[in-house]
C-alpha positions in Angstrom: 144.3 -57.4 -44.8 145.4 -60.9 -45.0 148.4 -61.3 -47.5 148.8 -63.4 -50.6 149.5 -66.8 -49.8 151.7 -68.4 -51.7 152.6 -72.3 -52.0 156.5 -72.9 -52.4 158.2 -76.1 -53.8 161.3 -76.4 -52.0 164.0 -77.4 -53.8 166.6 -75.7 -55.0 165.1 -74.7 -58.5 162.5 -73.0 -57.2 164.5 -70.3 -55.1 165.5 -67.9 -57.9 161.1 -67.4 -58.2 161.2 -66.0 -54.9 164.2 -64.3 -54.1 162.8 -60.8 -54.5 160.3 -62.1 -52.4 162.1 -63.8 -49.2 165.1 -60.9 -49.9 164.2 -58.3 -52.4 161.3 -55.8 -52.9 158.5 -57.9 -52.8 159.6 -59.3 -49.5 156.5 -59.0 -46.9 154.1 -58.5 -49.9 153.5 -63.1 -50.0 152.8 -65.0 -46.9 155.0 -68.2 -48.2 154.7 -71.6 -47.2 157.1 -74.6 -48.1 156.3 -77.8 -49.4 156.6 -80.5 -52.0 155.5 -80.1 -55.5 152.5 -82.9 -55.3 151.1 -80.4 -51.6 151.7 -77.0 -53.7 149.0 -78.3 -55.9 146.4 -79.7 -53.3 147.1 -76.4 -51.7 146.1 -74.1 -54.4 143.0 -77.0 -55.2 141.2 -77.0 -51.4 142.2 -72.7 -51.7 144.1 -73.3 -49.0 146.7 -70.8 -51.2 146.3 -67.9 -53.9 148.5 -69.6 -55.9 151.2 -72.0 -56.2 154.2 -73.1 -58.6 152.4 -76.4 -59.2 153.5 -79.4 -61.3 152.6 -78.4 -64.6 150.1 -81.9 -65.1 148.2 -80.3 -62.1 147.1 -77.6 -64.4 144.4 -80.0 -66.2 143.2 -81.7 -63.0 142.8 -78.4 -60.7 139.1 -76.6 -62.3 138.9 -73.1 -63.2 143.0 -73.2 -62.9 144.6 -70.1 -64.6 148.2 -70.0 -65.2 150.1 -66.9 -64.1 151.9 -66.0 -67.5 155.8 -65.6 -68.4 156.9 -67.8 -65.8 157.6 -71.4 -65.6 160.2 -73.9 -64.1 161.5 -75.1 -67.4 164.4 -76.9 -69.4 165.6 -76.4 -72.6 167.5 -79.2 -72.9 169.3 -81.0 -69.9 167.6 -80.7 -66.4 170.1 -82.3 -64.4 167.0 -82.7 -61.4 164.6 -85.6 -62.8 166.2 -88.4 -63.4 165.6 -92.2 -64.4 167.6 -94.0 -63.0 167.4 -97.8 -63.9 169.4 -101.0 -63.0 168.8 -102.4 -66.6 168.5 -100.0 -70.1 165.3 -98.1 -70.2 164.2 -100.5 -73.1 164.0 -103.4 -70.9 162.4 -101.2 -67.9 158.9 -103.4 -66.4 158.8 -101.4 -62.6 159.3 -98.5 -61.5 159.7 -96.7 -58.2 157.7 -93.4 -58.7 159.2 -90.6 -55.8 156.1 -89.2 -53.9 156.2 -86.4 -54.4 156.4 -86.0 -58.1 153.5 -85.3 -60.6 154.5 -84.0 -64.1 157.8 -86.1 -63.6 155.8 -88.9 -62.8 153.8 -88.5 -65.5 156.3 -87.4 -68.4 158.0 -91.5 -67.7 154.5 -92.9 -68.6 154.7 -90.8 -71.9 157.9 -91.5 -72.9 158.0 -94.9 -72.2 154.6 -95.4 -73.7 155.0 -93.1 -76.9 158.7 -93.6 -77.7 159.6 -96.8 -76.0 156.3 -98.5 -76.1 157.3 -99.6 -72.9 154.7 -100.9 -69.9 155.6 -101.5 -66.4 154.2 -101.4 -62.9 154.4 -98.4 -60.9 155.0 -97.7 -57.1 154.9 -94.6 -55.1 157.8 -94.1 -53.1 159.8 -91.7 -50.2 162.8 -90.6 -52.6 165.1 -92.9 -51.8 167.0 -94.1 -54.7 169.3 -97.0 -53.3 166.1 -98.4 -51.9 163.3 -97.5 -55.2 166.2 -99.5 -56.6 165.7 -102.3 -54.6 162.4 -102.8 -55.3 162.0 -101.7 -58.8 164.0 -102.2 -62.5 164.2 -98.2 -62.3 163.8 -95.3 -60.0 162.2 -91.9 -60.6 164.2 -89.2 -58.7 163.4 -85.2 -59.1 164.9 -81.9 -57.2 167.8 -82.0 -54.8 168.2 -85.5 -54.2 168.0 -86.3 -57.7 170.6 -83.5 -58.2 173.1 -84.5 -55.6 172.7 -88.6 -56.7 175.6 -89.8 -56.8 175.0 -93.6 -56.5 175.7 -97.0 -58.2 172.6 -97.0 -60.8 174.0 -98.6 -64.0 171.8 -96.5 -66.3 170.8 -92.5 -65.6 168.3 -90.6 -67.8 167.9 -87.1 -68.1 163.9 -87.3 -68.4 164.2 -83.5 -70.4 166.7 -84.5 -72.7 164.9 -87.6 -73.1 161.7 -85.3 -74.0 163.7 -82.9 -75.9 164.9 -86.0 -78.1 161.9 -87.0 -78.9 160.0 -83.8 -79.3 162.6 -81.5 -80.3 161.2 -79.2 -78.0 161.9 -78.4 -74.3 160.0 -79.4 -71.1 157.8 -77.2 -68.8 158.2 -78.6 -65.0 155.9 -76.3 -62.9 153.8 -73.2 -63.5 152.5 -70.5 -61.3 148.8 -71.4 -61.0 145.4 -69.9 -58.8 141.9 -69.9 -59.7 140.5 -67.5 -62.2 138.4 -65.5 -59.5 141.5 -65.1 -57.5 142.3 -62.6 -60.2 146.1 -63.5 -60.2 147.2 -61.3 -63.0 147.3 -58.9 -60.5 150.6 -60.3 -58.8 152.4 -60.6 -62.2 154.7 -57.9 -61.9 155.6 -58.8 -58.5 156.4 -62.0 -59.5 158.3 -61.2 -62.5 160.2 -58.6 -60.2 160.5 -61.3 -58.1 162.5 -64.1 -60.6 164.2 -61.3 -61.8 165.8 -60.2 -59.1 166.9 -63.8 -58.6 168.3 -64.2 -61.5 170.7 -61.1 -60.8 171.6 -62.6 -57.4 172.4 -66.0 -58.6 176.1 -65.8 -57.2 174.1 -65.1 -53.4 171.8 -68.2 -54.4 174.2 -70.8 -55.2 176.9 -69.7 -52.4 173.8 -70.1 -49.8 172.4 -73.2 -51.2 175.9 -74.9 -52.6 177.2 -75.7 -48.9 173.5 -77.1 -48.0 173.6 -79.6 -50.8 177.6 -80.6 -50.8 177.5 -79.3 -54.4 180.2 -75.9 -55.3 177.9 -72.7 -56.0 179.5 -72.8 -59.3 177.6 -76.5 -60.0 174.7 -74.4 -58.6 175.2 -71.2 -60.8 175.2 -73.6 -63.7 172.3 -75.7 -62.8 169.7 -72.9 -62.4 171.0 -70.4 -65.2 171.8 -73.0 -68.0 169.8 -75.8 -66.8 166.5 -74.6 -65.4 164.5 -71.9 -67.5 162.5 -69.5 -66.0 160.6 -68.0 -69.2 157.3 -69.1 -70.7 157.9 -68.3 -73.7 156.5 -69.7 -77.1 159.1 -72.6 -77.3 157.8 -73.6 -73.9 154.1 -73.1 -74.6 154.7 -75.3 -77.4 156.5 -78.0 -75.1 153.6 -77.7 -72.9 151.1 -78.0 -75.3 152.4 -81.2 -76.9 152.7 -83.1 -73.5 149.3 -82.1 -72.4 148.2 -83.9 -76.2 150.9 -86.8 -75.1 149.4 -86.9 -71.6 145.4 -87.5 -72.9 146.5 -89.6 -75.6 148.5 -92.5 -72.7 144.8 -91.7 -70.7 147.0 -89.8 -68.1 144.5 -87.0 -67.6 140.8 -87.3 -69.4 140.5 -84.3 -71.8 143.1 -81.4 -72.6 142.8 -78.0 -71.6 143.6 -75.0 -73.5 146.7 -72.7 -71.7 144.1 -70.1 -69.9 146.8 -66.9 -69.0 146.0 -64.2 -65.9 
């Protein structure tokens, strides 16, 4: 019998979610494939994966989708790995180069700029190369590991989870485990929660492995994974998610706002 296919984002912030599948008791239970957030969403949409850690906005765009309850990639305050780098103050931005691996963060930029800064801008998709992006646009959206390790010379750096919290008072949910309703993904919940819990219990091990790869100290990785990222899907996170979906609909990013359906 084939293993359930799981599409996984290859960023550091996903590592705790799958640590049990890679090194713990869930090892060998799932077929993992690693890619970008946008490609994860496509894998679920095209049924090339039974379950994927997809950008939260894509839940609204996939028909008959269901969320695996209890788990997310979210931030209660500052996230550090979703940044708007800008040559000018955010109130003056008129063009943005958007990381082409992003979906939720791109939608978040639109919501923040339109709703809270009353800014309308031209957007172009771009490879995540911050300095080149800033040569072509006023600002650059950079996500994931490239944002986390950015040490460039942007005049202004805005942490988008912190911006969201400033205006809404709510956490921001960047990614969710999602599959199709008929895939009965609820049967995976215990394994996925156990894998996450195993990862968070072994965060020192993750930090020791990923720190040298990213040019970060293990301590910096540990702080990021335990303080900047929240892996729950508690009531505050769900409220933040609903607020995001409502504002995305109002901004015309999604045509309708689906209720949250949990497996």
